[in-house]
C-alpha positions as CSV (number, residue, x, y, z in Angstrom):
1,M,-0.7,-9.1,15.1
2,N,-0.8,-5.4,15.9
3,E,-4.1,-3.7,16.7
4,V,-3.4,-1.1,14.0
5,P,-1.6,-2.8,11.1
6,G,1.7,-1.8,9.6
7,R,2.7,0.7,12.2
8,E,4.0,-0.9,15.4
9,G,6.4,-3.8,15.7
10,S,6.1,-6.9,17.7
11,G,7.0,-7.1,21.4
12,S,8.1,-3.9,23.1
13,G,9.8,-2.4,20.1
14,A,8.0,-0.2,17.6
15,V,8.8,0.8,14.1
16,T,10.0,4.5,14.1
17,L,7.8,6.6,11.9
18,L,8.2,10.0,10.3
19,V,4.7,11.4,10.6
20,L,3.1,11.0,7.3
21,L,6.2,9.2,6.0
22,V,6.7,5.6,7.1
23,L,10.4,5.0,7.0
24,I,10.6,2.0,4.7
25,G,13.1,-0.7,5.4
26,A,16.1,-1.8,3.3
27,A,14.2,-3.5,0.5
28,A,14.6,-1.7,-2.8
29,V,11.7,-3.6,-4.5
30,V,8.4,-3.9,-2.6
31,L,5.8,-6.5,-3.0
32,G,2.7,-6.0,-0.7
33,R,1.1,-3.9,1.9
34,P,-2.5,-4.5,1.1
35,L,-6.1,-4.5,2.4
36,L,-6.0,-4.2,6.2
37,R,-9.4,-4.9,7.7
38,Q,-12.9,-6.1,6.9
39,Y,-15.6,-3.9,5.5
40,A,-18.0,-5.5,7.9
41,S,-17.9,-5.1,11.6
42,G,-15.1,-6.6,13.7
43,G,-14.3,-10.3,14.1
44,E,-13.2,-13.1,11.9
45,L,-14.7,-13.4,8.4
46,A,-17.3,-16.1,8.2
47,A,-16.3,-18.7,5.6
48,P,-18.5,-18.0,2.5
49,V,-20.4,-20.6,0.6
50,P,-17.8,-22.5,-1.5
51,A,-17.4,-21.0,-4.9
52,P,-18.1,-23.4,-7.8
53,T,-15.1,-24.8,-9.6
54,S,-14.4,-23.0,-12.8
55,T,-15.7,-24.3,-16.1
56,R,-12.9,-22.3,-17.8
57,A,-10.1,-24.5,-16.4
58,G,-9.2,-25.8,-19.8
59,E,-8.7,-22.4,-21.4
60,R,-5.3,-20.8,-22.0
61,P,-4.0,-17.9,-19.9
62,S,-4.1,-14.6,-21.7
63,G,-0.5,-13.5,-21.7
64,R,0.5,-9.9,-21.5
65,R,-1.9,-7.1,-22.4
66,P,-1.6,-3.3,-22.8
67,G,-1.9,-0.9,-19.9
68,V,1.0,-2.0,-17.6
69,V,3.2,0.7,-16.1
70,N,6.5,0.4,-14.4
71,I,6.8,2.6,-11.3
72,D,10.0,3.9,-9.7
73,A,9.8,5.9,-6.6
74,E,12.5,8.0,-4.8
75,Q,12.1,8.3,-1.1
76,G,14.2,11.4,-0.5
77,L,13.7,11.6,3.3
78,S,15.0,8.1,3.8
79,S,17.5,7.9,0.9
80,L,15.8,4.8,-0.6
81,R,14.4,3.9,-3.9
82,S,11.6,1.4,-4.6
83,S,10.0,-0.1,-7.7
84,G,6.6,-1.5,-8.4
85,T,3.8,-1.7,-11.1
86,G,0.7,0.2,-12.0
87,I,-2.4,-0.4,-14.2
88,L,-3.3,2.3,-16.7
89,M,-6.9,3.3,-16.3
90,S,-7.2,6.0,-18.9
91,S,-5.6,7.1,-22.1
92,S,-4.6,10.4,-20.3
93,G,-2.4,8.6,-17.8
94,L,-4.4,7.8,-14.7
95,V,-2.8,4.8,-13.0
96,L,-4.0,2.5,-10.3
97,T,-1.4,0.9,-8.0
98,N,-0.8,-0.2,-4.4
99,N,-0.4,2.5,-1.8
100,H,2.8,0.9,-0.5
101,V,4.4,1.3,-4.0
102,I,4.2,5.1,-3.6
103,A,4.3,5.6,0.1
104,G,7.1,7.9,1.2
105,A,7.8,8.9,-2.4
106,T,9.3,12.3,-3.0
107,A,9.5,11.7,-6.8
108,I,7.7,9.2,-9.0
109,T,8.5,8.1,-12.5
110,A,6.0,6.0,-14.4
111,T,7.0,4.3,-17.6
112,D,4.3,3.1,-20.1
113,T,5.6,-0.3,-21.1
114,D,3.9,-0.1,-24.5
115,N,5.3,3.2,-25.9
116,R,8.4,3.0,-23.6
117,R,8.0,6.6,-22.6
118,A,8.8,7.7,-19.0
119,Y,6.6,10.3,-17.3
120,T,6.9,12.1,-14.1
121,A,3.8,11.4,-11.9
122,K,2.0,12.9,-9.0
123,V,-0.3,11.3,-6.5
124,L,-3.9,12.2,-6.8
125,G,-5.0,10.3,-3.7
126,Y,-4.5,7.1,-1.7
127,D,-6.1,4.8,0.8
128,P,-3.4,3.4,3.1
129,Q,-5.9,1.2,4.9
130,N,-6.9,-0.6,1.7
131,D,-3.4,-0.3,0.1
132,L,-4.6,1.5,-3.1
133,A,-3.5,4.7,-4.8
134,V,-4.1,6.6,-8.0
135,I,-1.4,8.6,-9.7
136,K,-1.4,10.8,-12.8
137,M,1.3,10.7,-15.5
138,A,2.1,14.3,-16.5
139,G,1.7,15.1,-20.2
140,A,0.4,11.6,-21.1
141,A,-2.0,11.2,-24.0
142,D,-3.3,8.6,-26.4
143,L,-2.2,5.7,-24.3
144,E,-3.8,2.3,-24.4
145,P,-5.4,1.5,-21.0
146,A,-6.0,-1.9,-19.5
147,R,-9.4,-3.5,-19.7
148,F,-11.1,-4.4,-16.5
149,G,-13.2,-7.6,-16.0
150,D,-15.8,-8.7,-13.5
151,S,-14.0,-9.9,-10.4
152,S,-17.2,-11.3,-8.9
153,D,-17.2,-13.9,-11.7
154,V,-13.8,-15.4,-10.7
155,R,-13.9,-19.1,-9.8
156,M,-11.5,-21.5,-8.4
157,G,-9.5,-23.2,-11.1
158,D,-9.7,-20.2,-13.5
159,P,-6.5,-19.7,-15.5
160,V,-4.8,-16.4,-14.7
161,T,-1.9,-14.3,-15.8
162,A,0.1,-12.0,-13.4
163,V,2.1,-9.2,-15.1
164,G,4.5,-6.8,-13.4
165,N,7.9,-5.2,-12.9
166,A,9.4,-8.3,-11.3
167,G,12.6,-7.6,-9.5
168,G,12.3,-3.9,-10.3
169,K,14.2,-4.4,-13.5
170,G,12.0,-2.2,-15.7
171,G,11.6,-2.8,-19.4
172,T,9.2,-5.4,-20.7
173,P,7.0,-6.7,-17.8
174,A,7.4,-10.2,-16.6
175,V,4.6,-12.6,-17.3
176,V,3.7,-15.6,-15.1
177,T,0.7,-17.9,-15.3
178,G,-1.3,-20.0,-13.0
179,T,-4.7,-20.7,-11.7
180,V,-7.0,-19.3,-9.0
181,T,-6.6,-21.5,-6.0
182,A,-8.8,-19.8,-3.4
183,L,-11.3,-17.0,-3.0
184,E,-12.2,-14.6,-0.1
185,Q,-8.9,-15.3,1.6
186,T,-7.9,-13.8,5.0
187,I,-4.2,-13.7,5.6
188,T,-1.6,-12.1,7.8
189,A,1.0,-10.3,5.7
190,R,4.5,-9.8,7.2
191,N,6.8,-7.3,5.7
192,Q,10.3,-8.8,5.9
193,A,11.8,-5.3,5.4
194,D,10.5,-3.8,8.7
195,G,8.9,-6.7,10.5
196,G,5.5,-5.2,10.6
197,S,2.4,-7.3,10.0
198,E,-1.0,-6.6,8.6
199,R,-4.3,-8.3,8.1
200,L,-5.6,-8.8,4.6
201,T,-9.1,-9.9,3.8
202,G,-11.3,-10.8,0.8
203,L,-8.3,-11.6,-1.5
204,I,-8.0,-13.8,-4.6
205,E,-5.3,-16.5,-4.2
206,T,-3.3,-17.8,-7.1
207,D,-0.4,-20.1,-7.6
208,A,1.1,-17.8,-10.3
209,A,4.7,-16.9,-9.2
210,I,4.2,-13.3,-8.1
211,K,7.6,-11.7,-7.3
212,P,8.9,-8.5,-5.6
213,G,8.2,-5.5,-7.9
214,D,4.9,-7.0,-9.1
215,S,2.9,-5.0,-6.5
216,G,0.2,-3.0,-8.1
217,G,0.3,-5.0,-11.4
218,P,-2.7,-6.8,-12.9
219,L,-4.0,-10.3,-12.4
220,L,-5.7,-11.1,-15.8
221,D,-8.4,-13.5,-16.8
222,T,-8.3,-15.5,-20.1
223,D,-9.7,-12.5,-22.0
224,G,-6.8,-10.3,-20.8
225,K,-9.1,-8.3,-18.5
226,V,-7.9,-7.1,-15.0
227,I,-9.7,-9.1,-12.3
228,G,-7.3,-8.3,-9.4
229,I,-4.4,-6.1,-8.3
230,N,-1.4,-8.2,-7.2
231,T,-0.3,-7.3,-3.7
232,A,1.3,-10.1,-1.6
233,A,3.0,-13.5,-1.8
234,S,3.9,-16.3,0.5
235,S,7.4,-16.9,-0.8
236,T,10.6,-16.3,1.1
237,P,13.3,-13.7,0.0
238,D,14.6,-14.2,-3.5
239,D,18.2,-14.8,-4.5
240,D,19.1,-11.1,-5.0
241,G,18.1,-10.2,-1.5
242,H,14.9,-8.2,-2.3
243,A,12.5,-8.7,0.5
244,K,9.1,-10.1,-0.2
245,R,5.7,-9.7,1.5
246,K,5.2,-13.0,3.3
247,A,1.6,-14.0,3.7
248,S,0.2,-16.6,6.2
249,P,-3.3,-17.7,5.5
250,S,-5.7,-17.8,8.4
251,P,-7.2,-21.3,8.9
252,G,-10.7,-21.8,7.9
253,T,-11.2,-18.6,5.9
254,G,-12.6,-18.5,2.4
255,S,-13.0,-21.4,0.0
256,A,-9.9,-23.1,-1.3
257,S,-8.7,-26.0,-3.3
258,A,-5.5,-28.0,-2.4
259,R,-3.0,-25.4,-1.3
260,P,-0.1,-24.8,-3.8
261,E,3.5,-24.3,-2.6
262,H,3.5,-20.8,-4.0
263,R,0.7,-18.5,-3.1
264,G,0.1,-15.0,-4.5
265,Y,-2.7,-12.7,-3.5
266,A,-4.6,-10.0,-5.3
267,I,-7.2,-7.3,-4.3
268,P,-10.4,-7.9,-6.4
269,A,-10.7,-5.4,-9.2
270,A,-14.2,-4.3,-8.2
271,R,-13.1,-3.2,-4.8
272,A,-10.1,-1.4,-6.2
273,L,-12.1,0.4,-8.9
274,E,-14.6,1.6,-6.3
275,I,-11.8,3.3,-4.3
276,A,-10.2,4.6,-7.4
277,R,-13.4,6.3,-8.5
278,H,-13.7,8.0,-5.2
279,I,-10.1,9.3,-5.6
280,Q,-10.8,10.5,-9.2
281,R,-13.9,12.4,-8.0
282,G,-11.9,13.9,-5.1
283,E,-14.0,12.3,-2.5
284,A,-12.2,11.7,0.9
285,V,-14.4,8.8,1.9
286,G,-13.4,6.6,4.8
287,T,-9.7,6.3,4.9
288,I,-9.1,7.9,1.5
289,H,-6.7,10.9,1.4
290,I,-7.0,13.4,-1.5
291,G,-4.3,15.6,-2.8
292,A,-1.0,16.6,-1.2
293,T,0.1,15.2,2.1
294,A,0.8,17.3,5.1
295,L,4.1,16.9,6.9
296,L,4.9,17.7,10.6
297,G,8.5,16.3,10.7
298,V,8.8,14.2,13.8
299,Q,9.9,10.6,14.0
300,V,7.9,8.9,16.7
301,R,7.5,5.6,18.4
302,G,5.3,4.1,21.1
303,N,5.7,5.6,24.6
304,G,5.8,2.2,26.3
305,T,2.6,1.8,28.3
306,A,2.2,5.5,28.7
307,F,0.0,7.9,26.8
308,G,1.4,9.8,23.7
309,A,3.9,9.4,20.9
310,L,7.6,9.5,21.9
311,V,9.7,11.7,19.7
312,D,12.7,9.7,18.4
313,G,14.0,12.5,16.1
314,V,13.1,15.8,14.5
315,V,13.7,16.4,10.8
316,P,15.5,19.7,10.1
317,D,13.7,22.5,8.3
318,T,10.2,21.2,9.1
319,P,7.4,22.6,11.1
320,A,8.3,20.4,14.1
321,A,11.9,21.7,14.0
322,G,10.6,25.3,14.3
323,S,8.3,24.5,17.1
324,G,11.0,23.8,19.7
325,I,10.0,20.1,20.2
326,K,13.0,17.9,20.7
327,E,14.0,14.2,20.9
328,G,12.7,12.6,24.1
329,C,9.5,14.8,24.2
330,V,6.1,13.2,24.0
331,V,3.4,14.4,21.5
332,V,0.1,14.4,23.4
333,A,-2.3,16.4,21.2
334,L,-2.6,17.8,17.7
335,A,-5.2,20.3,16.6
336,G,-7.0,19.9,19.9
337,E,-7.3,16.1,19.5
338,P,-5.6,13.8,22.0
339,V,-2.7,11.7,20.7
340,D,-2.4,8.4,22.6
341,T,-0.2,6.5,20.1
342,P,2.0,7.1,17.0
343,V,-0.7,5.6,14.9
344,R,-3.2,8.1,16.2
345,L,-0.9,11.0,15.3
346,T,-0.6,9.6,11.8
347,Q,-4.4,9.3,11.5
348,L,-4.8,12.9,12.6
349,M,-2.2,14.2,10.2
350,L,-4.1,12.5,7.3
351,T,-7.1,14.7,8.0
352,H,-5.0,17.8,7.3
353,H,-3.3,19.4,4.3
354,P,-0.2,21.4,3.6
355,G,-0.7,25.0,4.8
356,D,-3.0,24.1,7.6
357,V,-2.2,25.7,11.0
358,V,-2.6,23.3,13.8
359,R,-1.8,23.4,17.5
360,L,1.0,20.9,18.5
361,E,1.1,19.9,22.2
362,W,3.8,18.0,23.9
363,T,5.4,17.2,27.2
364,T,9.1,17.3,28.1
365,K,11.1,14.9,30.2
366,D,10.4,16.8,33.3
367,G,6.6,16.6,32.7
368,R,6.0,20.1,31.6
369,R,3.4,20.7,28.9
370,H,4.1,22.9,25.9
371,A,2.0,24.1,23.0
372,R,2.8,25.8,19.7
373,D,0.9,26.6,16.5
374,V,2.6,25.2,13.5
375,R,1.9,25.5,9.8
376,L,2.1,22.1,8.1
377,M,4.3,21.7,5.0
378,E,4.0,19.4,2.0
379,G,5.5,16.0,2.4
380,P,5.5,12.6,0.7
381,P,2.3,10.3,0.7
382,Q,1.8,8.1,3.7
């Protein structure tokens, strides 16, 4: 498992990144890139007191409810397209989804599945560490939002319904049913598109057959209220070649019944809504980024055991291209802050916005140090 999830690959290789644009792999439909670390201090999650078994086990799943949005994202800098799902939070078109659904997007289309209208959408803010984002559908009005329930009231054995843009096919959302099979789960999620892995904690586990494209969609209780945001599954790639987010539960974490063959995972709604409200209020709390994303324009990877971020490529017509930095150079500082790894460079970039002037420092292959002030441009969300 990488020390900082979702950035570096296993072994000596590292996933190349475009700063503030992770170059997404070949999958056209994404499933999960969720919560990455504990809210508490470091270490393993202690197993909670086992949750009581549901008294609602005999009730029927709710079926589909209003407030589901199909999301299609164009990733212009990597020439890819991805599809996912969102949950309508307001009649004016505020949508909650997974961050990985919109990461790298240069254009987003959100289609309300109730009125069948497609809207262009912009990102209001996102939290890459907790895999959540809020987008706004332009010109939307009088839509019927989803209803949210109390995720703290979820119990093992509860019937649930997962709704989403399965397979990225669009149109009427797919509906699958199942039960809650575990709570407070800690898993390692592996993205089969890029080989990266991340740690997910505090999740609701279900045996509902969540599929690629369902990311960001609702997990509903028997009243049709949203209790979770679907984000990962344990299945292998499906028949049409779309990669899935494979989840491996950590032993001894959380409370669980007998484990099902299929396991889907959802971020509890209470946690998601807390982050969404910060974004709505424009509060850059913790790892939340508000507004447009700054772009530098270098593709970087780990510099072996040495300090810095090794430049793999420079994107034309970007601030980096105008600075004189070239492939093979090593970025060592940004805005006066040291850069020891590619992940640190990305973290520093998330603290800036388009139009900011920052000092970029790098070394060349002969060891000489260079510096240049650059004005950051607008790029896709991280």
